[in-house]
N, C-alpha and C positions, 0 to 999 in steps of 0.2 A: 484269312492269313495275310492277304495283300494289304489290308488296312493297317495292320500292326507294324508294317515295315516303314522305315523312314522314306519320306517323299523324295523321289528322284525324277526331276523334270529335265527337259532339254530344249534347246533352240537350235534349229538346223537350217540355216540359210544356204543358198546356192551362190557360188562366187561368180556371178554373172554381171556384176556392176555394183555401184555403191548402195548402201542401205537406204531405203526410202521410208517415209513415215509409217506406211502400213506395216512393214516388217518390224520396225522398231516398236510399234504399238503391240504387236503379238509377242515380241521378245519381252517387253515390260510386263505384260500380263503373266507370262510364264515365270519370269523372275520373281514377281510378287507372290504368286501362288506357292512356289517352292520355299522362298524365304519365310513366308508367313507360317509355314508348317515346320520351320527349322530344318528344311530339307536341302538337298543338293540341286544345283542348276548346272547342267552340262552343256557344252557347246560342240556341235557337230557341223562339219562343212560338207554339204551335199555336192561333191565335185565329180560325180560319175559321168554327167552329161558333158563330156569334154568339148564338143563343138561349140557349146554355149558359154564355156568358162572364159573369163576375161583375166588376162595376166595381171597379177598384183591385187586382184579383188579380195582374195581371202585375207591378206594382211590388212587391207583397208577396213574390212568388216570387223576384224578384231580390234583395231584402233578406235573405230566408231563406238563399239560397245563399251570399251574402256572409258572413252570420253564422256559417256552418259552414265557412268557409274555402275554399269551392268557387268559385274565381274563374275566370271564363271568358276566352277570348281574343277580341279584336275586338269589333265592335258586335253588339248583340242583333238577331237576325233575326226579323221579324214576318211571318207568312204573309199577313196581310191587306194587306200592301203589295206583294204580288206577284201579285194576281189577274189582271192583264193578261197576265202571262207564262203562267199556267195556261190562260187563254182562247186565247192564240195556239197553244198545243199542241193544244187541243181542235179548233181550226179546221183544223190540219194533219191530224189524225186523221179528221176529218169528210170532208175532201177525198179521203182515201184509203179512205173507206167502212169504217173500222175501228171506228167507234162508231155507235150508233143510238139513237133515242128510244124509251123504254119507258113505257107507260101502265099497266102491270100493277099492280093494287092487291094488298094483302096477301090480301084475300078471293079474288081470282082465282088467286093463286099457291097458296093453301091448297087450293082446289078442284082445281087441276091436280095437286097432290101426291098426292091420294088414289089408292091403287093403285100408286104408283110405288115401285120398289125402293130408290131413292135420292132421297127427297123434298126434300132441301135443294138440289138442283141446279136452276139456272134452266132451264126447259124450252124456251127460245128462242121464246116466243110472239110477241114483237115483232121478231125478228131480221131479217126481210125488210122492215121498215118503212123507208122512205127519207125521206118528207116529215115535217116537224115538225108535230105536232098543235097545235091551238089551246090546249088545256087543259094542266094540270100534267103534267109528264113528267120522268122521270129519263133519264140517258144511260148506256148500257151499252157496254162494250168487248167486241169479239168475241174469243173465245179459240179456240185450235186444239188439236190433239191432241198437242202436244209435251210431253215430260216435263221438268219443271223440277227440276233436281238441284243441291244445294249442300251444302258441308261447313260445318256450324255448328261454331264452335270449342269449344263445350261440349256440344252435343247430338248431334254426330256427323253422319252422312250423311242428308240429307233428300231424298226424291223425291216429286214431286207432279204429277199430271196435272189441270190446271185444267178441261179440257173434260169429263172424266168425274167429277171430284170437286167441282167448283163450278159450272161453266157460265159464261156471260158474266156479268161482275160490274159493279156500278154504279160509275161514276167521277164522276158529278154527280147529286146527289139531286133529288127532286121540288121541294124548297124552294129549288133553285138553289144550294145550298151544295156546294162542291167536296168530294168524298169524300176521306177521309184517305189511302186507298190510292194515290190519284192524286197529291195534293199533295206527299206525303212524298218521292216519287220525284223530282219536279222540284226540291224544296227541297234534297235531298241532292246533286243534281248542281250546282245553283247555288252551294252552299257547299263543293263539292269534298270532301264527306265520303267517306272510304274505309274507315272502320271503325265499325260500328254496334254499340253495346252497349245492350241493352234487355231487358225482362222476357220470361220464357218464354211469357206469355200472348199475345205478339205473334208467336210462331213461325209459327202457321198463316197469318198475313198475308204472310209473307215471299215465298212462291212467286208471289203476285199481283204483288208489287212487282218481283220479278226479271223476271217476264214483261213488265211495262211497261218496265223498263230495256232489255230485249232489243228490244222493239218500237220504242223510241225511239232505239236505238243508243247507250245510255248505259253507263257503266262500272258493274259490279255491285260494291258494297263487300263487305268481309268482315263476317261476322255473328257475334255472340256473344250468345246469349240466356241471361241469368242467371236463377236461380230467383226466383220471386216470394215475398213475405212473406205468410203466411196466419195467421189467428187460430186460437184453440184449436178452433174448429168447422170449420176447414179452408177458410174463405172468404178470398179474396184481399183484402188491405187496399186499399180504394179509396174514392172519395167516395160511390159508390153504397151501400157498406156502412157509411157514416158513420164512416170512419176519422178519428181525431183528428189535428189539426194537430201538427206536430213541436214539441217543447218547446224554445223559444228561450232559456230561462234557463240551460241547462247544455249547450251544444253539444259540449263535450269528452266528457261522459258519453254523449251520443247517438252521436257518432262512434265511440267505443270499442265500444259495443254493436253498431253496424252492422258494424264490422270483425269482431266475433265471428260475426255472422249471415252474413257473407261468407266464413266459415271461414278467416280469415287468422291466427287465433291470436295476437293482440297480447299482448305480455308484460304480466303483472299490474302491474309497476312503472309502466306507462304509463297506468294507470287515472286518475290525477290530473294527467296531463300536459296542457298547453294544446293547442288544436286544431292549431296550426301544427306542433308536435312530433309529434303523432299522425299527421298527414297525411304529414309527411316520412318517418316510419318506414314508413307504409303504401305509399307510392310505391316506396321502396327494396325492400320485401319483397313486393310484389304478386305473387300466384301464383294466377291464375284457374283453373288446373288442379284446384285443391282443390274447385271447384264442378262438376266434370265430371259430366254426366248428371243433375244435380240439377234438379228442376222447381219445388220449393217449400221454403221454410224456415219453421218455426213460431216465433211469438213470443207474448208475453203481452199485447201491446197490444190 
């Protein structure tokens, strides 16, 4: 049934600074995938992590996308305007005893990791806790022993057992901020997103999100994890690695270079073409199969 529906994709940047090349690369891939299927491409601003938000960044992100011809459909969706929806879902999960408060500190978890064969798995210290503590606490969701399996359109068959590879994971942080893993599942459902194009660095997060979708009775979208851009040292371009903002003075040149990095082989004669012509060619010739099994692409930025 899902395949017969119009493609609805999305781009979901955080307003923590200007858009860098790595984010624009992912945005372009998602845009081309949606447009090549005559689908919708939605824009979401992931603004729940308020301590990291930079004033004015959301507006800058919108203007940057417009400057590069990446025009979205419909109104911009802001996570911060849907907190009541997230909390309603939390209440339902709590009634069904599927989430529990966790007071474990990093120190406690580090101490419990010693001697463990798989130290990154949450050991379930607070799993049987039912009453809410007075002090700071996170909320964790209970996982079971099911195998989460999905076919990524570029990375192939992925299988993951959350219980044995991750353990119960956090859905609301100690600072009361709703965790990305949880919010994104609700957002995708509210926006009817059925095809997610994003960076390879988020592949490991996907089994958790599919688990939540199954738990909440939601449709699981199709997934396409494109390679991330890395610098000459092999580090992913990100705000944490001080990636530079994209150059707004020559969007045509940047789009052409991104198409090269997406392995789309744009013809040399389009090097001086305006953005609209470049994007028109790219939509018509979009071939994501050329990125099959690629995890990263290197550039000089």
